[in-house]
C-alpha positions as CSV (number, residue, x, y, z in Angstrom):
1,M,136.7,-0.6,75.5
2,K,135.8,-3.6,77.7
3,K,137.6,-5.9,75.3
4,A,140.7,-3.7,75.4
5,L,140.8,-3.7,79.2
6,T,140.3,-7.5,79.2
7,A,143.2,-7.9,76.8
8,C,145.4,-5.6,78.8
9,A,144.6,-7.4,82.0
10,A,145.5,-10.8,80.3
11,I,148.8,-9.5,78.9
12,F,149.7,-7.9,82.3
13,A,148.9,-11.2,84.2
14,A,150.9,-13.2,81.7
15,A,153.9,-10.9,81.9
16,C,153.9,-10.7,85.7
17,L,153.1,-14.3,86.6
18,T,155.1,-16.2,84.0
19,P,158.6,-14.9,85.1
20,A,157.7,-15.6,88.8
21,V,156.8,-19.2,88.0
22,A,159.9,-19.7,85.8
23,L,162.3,-18.1,88.2
24,S,161.0,-19.6,91.4
25,G,163.1,-22.4,93.0
26,P,162.0,-25.8,94.0
27,T,159.0,-25.6,96.4
28,D,157.4,-29.0,96.2
29,G,159.6,-30.6,98.8
30,E,158.6,-31.5,102.3
31,I,160.5,-31.7,105.6
32,D,159.3,-33.5,108.7
33,I,160.7,-33.5,112.2
34,S,160.6,-37.0,113.7
35,G,162.2,-36.5,117.1
36,V,164.4,-34.6,119.5
37,E,166.8,-36.1,121.9
38,L,169.3,-34.7,124.4
39,A,172.7,-36.0,123.2
40,G,174.9,-34.7,126.0
41,S,176.6,-31.7,127.4
42,L,180.1,-30.4,127.6
43,S,181.3,-27.3,129.5
44,G,177.8,-26.0,129.9
45,A,176.7,-26.4,126.3
46,I,173.9,-28.9,125.6
47,D,173.8,-31.0,122.4
48,I,170.4,-31.8,121.1
49,N,169.9,-34.2,118.2
50,V,167.0,-33.4,115.9
51,Y,166.1,-35.9,113.2
52,G,163.6,-36.4,110.5
53,T,163.0,-36.8,106.7
54,V,163.0,-34.6,103.6
55,R,161.0,-35.4,100.5
56,C,163.1,-33.9,97.7
57,A,161.8,-31.5,95.1
58,G,164.9,-31.7,93.0
59,A,168.3,-33.2,92.8
60,G,171.3,-31.5,94.3
61,P,172.8,-30.2,97.6
62,L,170.6,-29.8,100.6
63,N,171.2,-27.4,103.6
64,L,169.3,-28.1,106.8
65,D,168.9,-25.7,109.8
66,V,167.2,-26.3,113.1
67,N,166.2,-24.1,116.0
68,V,165.0,-25.6,119.3
69,T,163.4,-23.6,122.0
70,Q,162.0,-24.7,125.4
71,P,159.4,-22.2,126.7
72,S,159.6,-23.5,130.3
73,T,163.3,-22.8,130.7
74,V,163.8,-20.2,127.9
75,G,166.4,-22.6,126.5
76,T,167.5,-22.1,122.9
77,A,169.7,-24.3,120.6
78,V,170.6,-23.9,116.9
79,G,172.4,-26.1,114.4
80,G,172.8,-26.8,110.8
81,S,174.3,-29.1,108.2
82,N,175.1,-28.8,104.6
83,G,176.3,-32.4,104.2
84,Y,173.1,-33.8,102.6
85,T,172.2,-34.4,99.0
86,C,168.9,-35.0,97.3
87,P,169.6,-37.8,94.7
88,E,166.4,-37.2,92.6
89,P,163.0,-35.5,92.8
90,G,160.7,-37.4,95.1
91,A,163.5,-39.2,97.0
92,L,163.1,-39.5,100.8
93,V,166.3,-38.5,102.7
94,K,166.7,-39.2,106.4
95,W,168.6,-36.5,108.3
96,A,170.0,-35.7,111.7
97,V,171.3,-32.3,112.9
98,T,172.9,-31.5,116.2
99,A,171.8,-28.2,117.7
100,I,174.0,-26.6,120.4
101,G,172.4,-24.5,123.2
102,A,171.8,-24.2,126.9
103,S,169.0,-24.4,129.6
104,F,167.0,-27.5,128.7
105,V,165.1,-29.9,130.8
106,V,164.4,-33.5,129.7
107,G,160.7,-34.4,129.7
108,D,159.5,-30.8,129.0
109,K,158.0,-29.6,125.7
110,V,160.3,-28.1,123.1
111,I,159.4,-26.2,119.9
112,V,161.5,-27.3,116.9
113,D,161.7,-25.3,113.6
114,A,163.4,-27.0,110.6
115,I,164.3,-25.4,107.3
116,A,165.6,-27.1,104.2
117,L,167.3,-25.0,101.5
118,G,169.0,-25.8,98.3
119,S,167.6,-28.4,95.9
120,T,164.5,-28.5,98.1
121,V,162.9,-25.6,99.9
122,A,160.7,-26.5,102.8
123,T,159.9,-25.6,106.5
124,D,158.3,-27.4,109.4
125,S,157.6,-26.4,113.0
126,E,156.5,-28.9,115.6
127,E,156.2,-29.4,119.4
128,H,158.0,-32.4,120.8
129,V,158.9,-33.7,124.3
130,L,162.7,-33.6,124.8
131,R,163.9,-37.1,125.5
132,W,167.2,-38.7,126.6
133,G,169.3,-39.9,123.7
134,R,169.3,-43.6,122.9
């Protein structure tokens, strides 16, 4: 009886885990947020440049989304770009995305969330000090 249960458990584990591994998308990539700068403002909207790097898990199109919040002012900005491509697994791609929002103060802390989707799936969340653009 014990051998039968062990065999059933092994078959069940193989049947359940193998498809999950085979069907899962690329997850070995990494995304890193390097900095956040105030780029300018127009008609009340504030442009914030977020930049960093992605270590590619696979080759192909890469979509990047960023969300910037500033707790002290309750400022929020969002942005995205689908204009990047991972040339090959392991490649390092530099990126920059402009997020558009309102209610930010230069010199205060911001929380930045970045998401990479497509040929690479990765997330990062970091605290930075909002600086003036160069």
